[in-house]
C-alpha positions in Angstrom: 24.7 -87.9 41.7 23.8 -84.6 39.8 24.1 -80.9 41.4 20.1 -80.8 41.0 20.0 -83.4 43.3 22.5 -81.6 46.0 20.2 -79.1 45.7 16.8 -80.5 46.8 18.8 -82.5 49.6 19.7 -78.7 51.0 17.2 -77.9 53.4 17.0 -74.1 54.8 14.9 -75.3 57.3 17.1 -77.4 58.8 19.6 -74.5 58.6 17.0 -72.4 60.3 16.9 -74.8 63.2 20.7 -74.7 64.0 20.1 -70.4 63.8 17.2 -70.8 66.2 19.0 -72.9 69.1 22.4 -71.1 68.8 20.7 -67.5 69.0 18.5 -68.6 72.0 20.4 -71.1 74.0 24.2 -70.4 72.5 24.5 -65.8 72.7 27.2 -64.0 73.8 30.0 -66.1 72.2 32.9 -64.3 73.0 36.3 -66.8 72.1 37.7 -67.9 75.5 34.3 -68.0 77.3 32.0 -70.8 78.4 29.6 -70.1 75.6 32.3 -70.3 73.3 33.2 -74.3 74.1 29.6 -75.2 73.8 29.6 -73.4 70.6 32.3 -75.5 69.4 30.6 -78.6 71.2 27.4 -77.9 69.2 29.1 -78.2 65.6 31.4 -81.0 66.8 28.2 -83.2 67.8 26.3 -81.6 64.6 28.7 -82.6 62.4 29.9 -86.1 63.9 25.8 -87.1 63.6 26.2 -86.1 59.9 28.7 -88.5 59.7 32.1 -86.2 59.1 35.9 -87.3 60.4 35.3 -84.5 63.0 38.1 -83.0 65.1 38.1 -80.5 68.0 41.3 -78.4 68.1 42.5 -76.4 71.3 45.0 -73.9 71.6 45.3 -70.7 73.2 44.4 -67.3 71.9 45.6 -63.9 72.9 41.8 -62.5 72.8 39.9 -60.0 75.0 36.5 -59.3 76.7 35.8 -55.6 77.3 32.8 -54.2 79.1 31.1 -51.5 78.9 32.8 -47.9 78.7 32.0 -44.0 78.9 32.6 -40.8 77.2 32.6 -37.9 79.4 31.8 -34.6 77.6 33.5 -31.6 79.8 33.4 -28.7 77.3 31.7 -27.0 76.0 29.0 -28.9 77.6 28.4 -31.1 80.5 27.3 -34.6 79.8 27.7 -38.5 80.1 27.8 -40.9 76.6 27.4 -44.8 76.9 30.0 -46.9 75.1 31.3 -50.3 74.4 35.2 -50.6 75.0 36.7 -52.4 72.0 38.2 -55.3 72.5 42.1 -55.0 73.4 41.8 -51.5 74.1 44.2 -50.1 76.6 42.4 -49.9 80.0 41.7 -46.3 81.9 39.5 -45.3 84.4 39.9 -41.3 83.3 41.9 -39.8 80.0 41.1 -36.4 79.4 42.1 -34.5 76.0 40.6 -32.5 73.4 38.9 -34.1 70.8 39.6 -34.0 67.1 37.3 -35.3 64.6 39.1 -37.3 61.5 36.5 -38.8 59.9 36.9 -42.4 58.2 40.4 -42.1 60.7 42.2 -43.5 57.6 46.0 -42.5 57.2 45.0 -39.5 54.9 42.2 -37.9 57.3 45.3 -36.7 59.6 46.9 -34.2 56.9 47.0 -31.0 58.9 46.0 -32.1 62.0 48.3 -32.4 64.8 47.0 -35.0 67.3 50.1 -36.1 69.5 48.4 -35.8 73.0 44.4 -35.7 72.1 41.4 -37.9 71.7 40.5 -38.5 67.8 36.6 -39.2 66.9 36.0 -41.6 64.2 33.4 -42.5 62.2 32.8 -46.5 61.6 32.7 -47.0 57.7 34.8 -49.8 56.9 37.4 -47.9 55.1 39.5 -48.6 56.8 38.1 -50.9 59.7 38.2 -50.5 63.2 42.0 -51.9 63.7 43.7 -49.6 61.3 41.8 -46.9 62.6 43.0 -47.2 66.0 46.8 -48.3 64.7 46.8 -44.8 62.3 45.7 -42.7 65.6 47.9 -44.2 67.8 50.9 -44.0 65.5 50.3 -40.2 64.9 50.5 -39.7 68.9 46.4 -39.7 69.9 46.1 -40.7 73.5 42.2 -42.5 73.0 40.0 -42.9 69.9 35.8 -42.8 70.2 34.5 -44.7 67.0 30.9 -43.7 66.5 28.6 -46.5 64.6 27.7 -46.8 61.5 23.7 -46.6 60.1 21.7 -43.7 59.5 21.4 -40.5 61.6 18.8 -41.8 64.4 20.8 -45.2 64.7 21.2 -45.5 68.8 22.7 -48.8 68.5 26.3 -48.9 70.3 28.9 -51.1 68.4 30.8 -53.9 69.7 34.1 -54.6 68.0 37.6 -55.2 68.8 40.9 -52.9 68.0 43.6 -55.8 67.7 45.6 -55.3 64.0 48.0 -57.5 64.6 46.5 -60.7 62.1 46.2 -63.7 64.4 48.2 -64.6 67.5 51.2 -62.1 67.6 54.8 -62.7 66.7 57.4 -61.1 68.8 57.8 -58.4 65.4 53.7 -57.9 65.6 53.2 -57.5 69.3 55.6 -54.8 69.4 54.2 -53.3 66.2 50.6 -54.3 65.4 49.1 -53.6 68.8 47.7 -50.1 69.4 48.1 -49.4 72.9 45.7 -46.9 73.3 41.9 -46.9 75.2 39.4 -46.9 72.2 35.4 -47.0 72.7 32.7 -47.3 70.7 29.5 -45.0 71.0 26.0 -44.5 68.6 25.9 -42.9 65.7 23.7 -40.5 67.0 26.1 -39.6 69.5 28.9 -39.4 67.5 27.3 -36.8 64.5 26.5 -34.9 68.2 30.5 -35.1 68.9 31.1 -34.2 65.7 28.8 -30.9 65.5 30.2 -29.8 68.5 34.0 -30.1 66.5 33.0 -28.0 64.2 31.8 -25.3 66.5 34.9 -24.8 68.4 37.2 -26.7 70.7 35.8 -29.7 72.4 37.3 -31.5 76.2 36.4 -35.3 76.8 37.1 -37.6 79.2 37.2 -41.4 78.0 36.6 -44.5 80.2 37.5 -47.7 79.0 37.9 -51.4 80.7 38.9 -54.9 79.2 40.4 -58.2 80.1 43.4 -58.9 77.7 45.1 -61.9 77.5 45.8 -65.8 76.8 42.9 -68.0 77.2 42.2 -71.6 76.2 39.8 -71.7 72.5 38.3 -74.5 71.1 37.8 -74.7 67.2 35.7 -77.6 65.1 36.8 -79.0 61.7 35.0 -81.8 59.9 35.8 -83.3 56.8 35.5 -86.2 54.2 37.3 -87.2 50.9 40.6 -85.0 52.2 43.2 -88.0 53.2 45.8 -89.5 51.3 46.8 -87.4 47.8 43.4 -86.3 47.5 42.5 -82.5 46.4 40.2 -80.8 48.8 38.2 -77.7 48.9 38.6 -75.1 52.5 35.1 -74.1 53.4 34.7 -71.9 56.6 33.4 -69.4 58.7 33.8 -68.2 62.2 31.4 -69.4 65.3 32.7 -66.8 68.0 30.1 -63.7 68.4 29.9 -60.5 70.3 27.3 -60.1 73.2 24.0 -60.9 72.6 22.5 -63.6 69.6 24.7 -62.3 66.7 22.5 -64.1 64.1 23.8 -62.7 61.1 27.3 -62.5 62.4 27.6 -65.7 62.2 25.2 -68.0 63.4 23.6 -68.1 59.9 27.3 -68.9 58.4 28.2 -71.6 60.7 23.9 -72.9 59.7 24.9 -73.2 56.4 28.3 -74.5 56.7 27.0 -77.6 58.9 24.5 -77.8 56.1 26.1 -77.9 53.2 28.8 -80.4 54.5 25.9 -82.7 55.8 24.6 -82.8 52.4 27.9 -83.0 50.3 28.7 -85.8 52.8 26.0 -87.7 51.6 27.3 -88.3 48.0 31.3 -88.3 49.6 31.8 -91.6 46.7 30.9 -89.8 43.9 33.0 -86.6 44.0 36.3 -85.7 42.6 37.9 -83.7 45.8 37.2 -83.8 49.3 35.5 -81.3 51.7 37.4 -80.0 54.8 35.1 -77.7 56.6 36.2 -75.2 59.7 34.4 -73.6 62.1 36.8 -70.6 63.2 37.6 -69.6 66.6 39.1 -66.0 67.7 37.8 -63.8 64.9 35.8 -61.2 66.7 38.2 -60.5 69.6 41.5 -62.4 68.8 41.7 -61.3 64.9 41.5 -64.3 63.2 43.7 -66.5 65.6 42.4 -70.2 64.4 42.1 -69.9 60.6 45.7 -68.0 61.0 46.4 -70.7 63.4 45.0 -73.5 60.9 46.7 -72.2 57.9 50.4 -72.6 59.7 50.0 -75.7 61.2 48.6 -77.3 57.6 50.8 -75.6 56.0 52.0 -78.8 53.8 49.0 -80.0 52.9 46.7 -76.9 52.0 49.9 -75.7 49.7 49.9 -79.3 47.6 46.2 -80.5 48.3 43.5 -77.8 49.0 42.2 -75.9 45.5 40.6 -73.1 47.5 38.8 -71.9 49.9 35.2 -70.6 50.4 34.0 -68.6 53.1 30.5 -67.1 54.9 30.0 -64.9 57.2 26.8 -63.3 57.6 24.4 -64.7 55.0 20.7 -64.2 54.9 20.9 -60.4 55.9 16.8 -59.3 55.8 16.2 -56.3 53.7 19.1 -57.1 51.8 18.6 -57.0 47.6 21.7 -57.0 46.0 24.6 -59.9 45.6 28.0 -58.5 47.3 30.6 -61.1 45.5 34.9 -61.0 46.1 37.5 -63.1 45.4 40.9 -63.6 44.4 41.4 -63.0 40.6 42.0 -66.4 39.8 38.7 -67.5 40.5 36.5 -64.3 39.7 34.4 -65.7 36.2 33.5 -68.8 38.0 32.4 -67.6 41.2 30.1 -64.6 39.4 29.2 -67.0 36.5 27.9 -69.6 39.2 26.2 -67.1 41.1 24.7 -65.5 37.9 22.6 -69.2 37.4 21.0 -68.7 41.3 20.2 -64.9 41.7 19.4 -64.5 38.1 18.8 -60.6 37.6 19.8 -59.5 40.7 23.0 -57.4 40.3 25.8 -58.4 41.5 28.1 -56.6 42.6 32.2 -58.3 42.5 35.6 -56.9 43.8 39.5 -58.0 44.4 39.3 -59.7 48.0 40.9 -57.9 50.5 42.1 -59.6 54.0 38.8 -59.3 55.9 36.9 -61.6 57.9 38.8 -65.1 58.5 40.8 -64.8 54.9 44.0 -66.1 55.9 45.0 -68.1 53.1 46.3 -65.3 50.9 50.1 -66.3 51.8 49.3 -70.0 51.4 48.3 -69.1 47.6 45.0 -70.3 48.3 42.5 -68.9 45.0 39.3 -67.3 47.4 35.8 -66.4 47.4 33.5 -65.1 49.7 30.0 -63.8 49.1 26.3 -62.3 50.9 23.7 -60.5 49.8 23.9 -57.0 50.9 21.9 -53.4 50.4 21.7 -51.3 47.4 24.2 -48.6 46.7 21.8 -45.8 47.9 21.0 -47.8 51.4 24.8 -47.9 51.7 25.9 -44.7 51.4 22.5 -43.1 53.6 23.9 -45.4 56.4 27.3 -44.2 56.7 28.3 -47.3 54.8 26.6 -50.1 56.8 26.7 -52.7 54.0 26.1 -55.6 57.0 23.4 -53.7 58.4 22.8 -51.4 61.1 22.5 -53.4 63.7 26.0 -55.1 63.0 28.2 -55.5 66.3 25.5 -54.8 68.4 22.6 -56.3 70.8 20.3 -55.9 68.0 21.5 -58.4 66.0 18.3 -60.9 66.6 16.8 -63.4 65.0 14.4 -61.2 63.7 17.5 -59.9 61.1 17.3 -63.7 59.4 15.8 -63.6 56.0 14.2 -67.7 56.0 14.0 -67.2 52.0 17.4 -65.3 51.4 18.6 -68.2 53.8 17.7 -71.0 51.1 18.8 -68.6 48.4 22.3 -68.6 49.9 22.6 -72.3 50.2 21.6 -72.5 46.2 24.7 -70.2 45.8 27.3 -72.0 48.3 26.2 -75.1 46.9 26.6 -74.4 42.9 30.2 -72.7 44.0 31.1 -76.1 46.0 29.5 -78.5 43.1 32.4 -77.2 40.5 35.0 -77.3 42.7 34.4 -80.4 44.1 33.9 -82.1 40.5 34.6 -80.4 37.8 38.0 -83.0 36.2 39.7 -79.2 35.2 39.7 -76.7 37.8 37.6 -73.5 37.1 40.5 -70.7 37.3 41.5 -68.6 34.3 44.3 -66.5 34.3 43.9 -63.7 31.8 42.1 -61.5 34.8 45.0 -61.5 37.0 47.7 -61.3 34.0 45.4 -58.3 33.2 45.8 -56.7 36.4 49.3 -57.3 37.1 50.1 -55.8 33.7 47.8 -52.7 33.9 49.5 -51.4 37.7 52.8 -52.0 36.4 52.9 -50.2 33.3 51.0 -47.3 35.7 54.0 -47.5 38.1 56.7 -47.8 35.0 55.2 -44.0 34.0 57.1 -42.5 37.0 60.8 -41.4 36.4 62.3 -43.2 39.3 65.9 -43.7 39.3 67.5 -47.7 39.1 64.1 -49.4 39.4 63.5 -50.6 36.3 59.5 -50.8 36.6 59.4 -51.2 32.6 61.1 -54.3 32.4 58.8 -55.5 35.0 55.8 -54.4 32.8 57.1 -56.3 30.2 57.7 -59.7 32.4 53.6 -58.7 33.2 53.0 -58.7 29.5 54.8 -61.8 28.5 53.0 -63.9 31.4 49.3 -62.4 30.2 50.1 -63.7 26.7 50.7 -67.0 28.0 48.0 -66.7 30.3 45.7 -66.3 27.8 47.0 -69.4 25.7 47.1 -71.4 28.7 43.4 -70.3 29.9 42.2 -70.6 25.8 43.6 -74.4 26.7 41.8 -75.2 29.4 38.4 -74.1 27.8 39.4 -76.5 25.1 40.2 -79.7 27.3 37.1 -78.8 29.7 35.2 -79.2 26.1 36.6 -82.2 25.0 36.3 -84.2 28.7 32.5 -83.5 28.4 32.4 -84.6 25.1 33.7 -88.0 26.8 37.7 -87.9 25.7 38.9 -90.7 27.9 42.7 -89.2 28.5 43.1 -87.7 32.2 46.8 -86.6 31.1 45.7 -82.8 30.1 43.2 -82.3 33.4 46.1 -83.6 35.4 48.5 -81.2 34.0 46.2 -78.4 34.0 45.4 -78.3 37.3 48.9 -79.0 38.4 49.6 -75.8 36.8 46.8 -73.8 38.4 47.7 -75.2 41.9 51.6 -74.1 41.1 50.1 -70.5 39.8 48.0 -69.7 42.7 50.5 -70.2 45.1 52.6 -68.0 43.2 50.5 -65.1 42.4 48.2 -64.6 45.3 50.5 -64.1 48.0 52.0 -61.4 45.3 49.0 -59.8 44.1 47.1 -59.5 47.2 49.8 -59.1 50.2 52.0 -56.8 51.7 54.4 -59.5 53.4 54.3 -62.6 51.5 53.8 -66.3 52.0 54.7 -66.4 55.0 53.2 -63.8 57.6 49.9 -62.1 57.7 49.2 -58.3 56.9 47.8 -56.3 59.8 43.8 -56.2 60.1 42.7 -53.4 57.6 46.0 -52.9 55.8 45.1 -49.5 53.7 47.5 -50.7 51.4 45.4 -54.1 51.0 42.6 -51.8 48.5 45.1 -51.9 45.6 46.6 -54.4 43.3 50.3 -55.2 44.3 49.8 -54.1 47.8 53.9 -54.3 48.2 54.0 -51.4 45.7 51.5 -48.9 47.0 54.3 -46.3 48.2 56.1 -46.4 44.8 54.6 -43.2 44.0 55.8 -41.8 46.8 59.4 -41.6 45.7 58.7 -39.0 43.1 57.4 -36.9 45.8 60.7 -37.4 47.8 63.7 -35.2 47.4 66.3 -37.7 46.3 69.0 -37.1 48.8 66.7 -37.3 51.4 66.6 -39.7 54.2 62.3 -40.8 53.4 64.1 -41.5 49.2 66.6 -43.7 50.1 64.8 -45.8 52.7 61.7 -46.4 50.7 63.9 -46.7 47.6 65.0 -49.8 49.3 61.4 -51.2 50.1 60.4 -50.8 46.8 63.1 -52.0 44.8 63.0 -55.3 46.7 59.3 -55.4 46.5 59.5 -54.7 42.6 62.1 -57.7 42.2 59.6 -60.2 44.6 56.9 -59.1 41.5 58.7 -60.0 39.0 60.5 -63.4 39.8 57.1 -64.5 40.8 55.8 -63.4 37.2 58.7 -65.2 35.7 58.1 -68.2 38.0 53.8 -68.2 36.6 55.4 -68.0 33.2 57.5 -71.3 33.6 54.9 -73.1 34.6 52.3 -71.9 32.1 55.0 -72.2 28.9 56.0 -75.9 30.3 52.5 -76.8 30.5 51.4 -75.2 27.3 54.5 -77.9 25.4 53.3 -80.4 27.7 49.8 -80.5 26.5 51.2 -80.2 22.5 52.8 -83.4 22.9 
């Protein structure tokens, strides 16, 4: 078997047939609906016919069935604006108030604005996501929020979306603290820009109508696997299969088609691979905020922690009109996915960023190396369309099959196959730890410059530097042994040592580098701190601005010293793993 044989067997035509069937026969796949069940059954049958060990998972999920809403402009003009209620919105027939424009809806946009008892107007960029916009507005005392769509100034598409910031089915704590209880609706960009202009000219008064059925519904998700039983390592491949009303071709019929085709082809060669593959089509992504992927992480914790080598997510591939590759990953897998992507896309620009918690990235706490990627638009196009990096049609009834580019579908299959091939066949996992070590060091050295009493951030930075030095030696050894094994070295012990160490390192470092809550919970969707390395330390610079005898300083000092201690412990544990592995390789 070779990668070339896998690439030849992959069929973009078969994948496109799946897209045609899903969009034509199973549109409007809202979680908890009859069509979502039909989609799970279609995936089940497809995987089963391909010879995979297939399972249907059933459970309850807190989901939403939002309906059309309305915005009534009362002053300085009178008219109605069509709207879509956002998932998990509070219900109202007529909540009225002054309208305040808050731009992106981020916390920083509220400086100098008192929105208590008022209705806020935000823009639907992904900075932050809808869920965080609603959360911030709710915390600030806004009584309702209107979100205008992205796209160019003529975009009349009315967006769907969810405002449930609690990630997955809620805990008692997140049910209380992370479920914004205000009405929220989405409107077309054309209408939103008109409201924005009115706000700039003087007082604006509006009334909002929102309706949604929110509650616990039976859900089904589908998984299929091969070669992942007993003690064998495996790769997790996943993407969501639920969707908003309409065909939702790119989101995510195209991703589902890619996963079904990839699983089919790799299963043909299951006996020739070093690792197994588990493929999951998630349910409750849109109106439940990642219910089944977070549940899968909880229920399969032991198996994932011990034997899963990485999580690859596929969402919204092959969008028409796209020309650049947008890649995101955890730091440990960065060089591998960028390098293998480059083998396929050649001269196409590749934009890489540290992966944040979006999509079904429910596995940072587990400590899995994670990768996701798809083609998107040029920087100029994205800026011109108010950050519509997923197309002006995203989350609207206009996401039809013409938004799929068949040639790009083939290209995406090739890229994903390259990723999966190495992760399933390389004797030594293709991970490197200098990138994450460098980012730990840079971040902690930056924070150590602040004069905060009784928090020894300098010692934390020193621990990071020690880890960085060991990581360089470890990565060098991994490269050396990869070369030796390719040259025919028979000793399997170095590969076992290196792979075991890599699993431990990612389990220890990813939760610290990429989450606020740590290993055993889930950060809320769109949490603003997620944009930074070591999210739990994002508030640390605030301490320099507070009076040291103030309550703000005291409570945040406690939070930050504990966050610092978590980081130091993780780096010390990672250094110990590196040191013992390097010593073991030298024996």
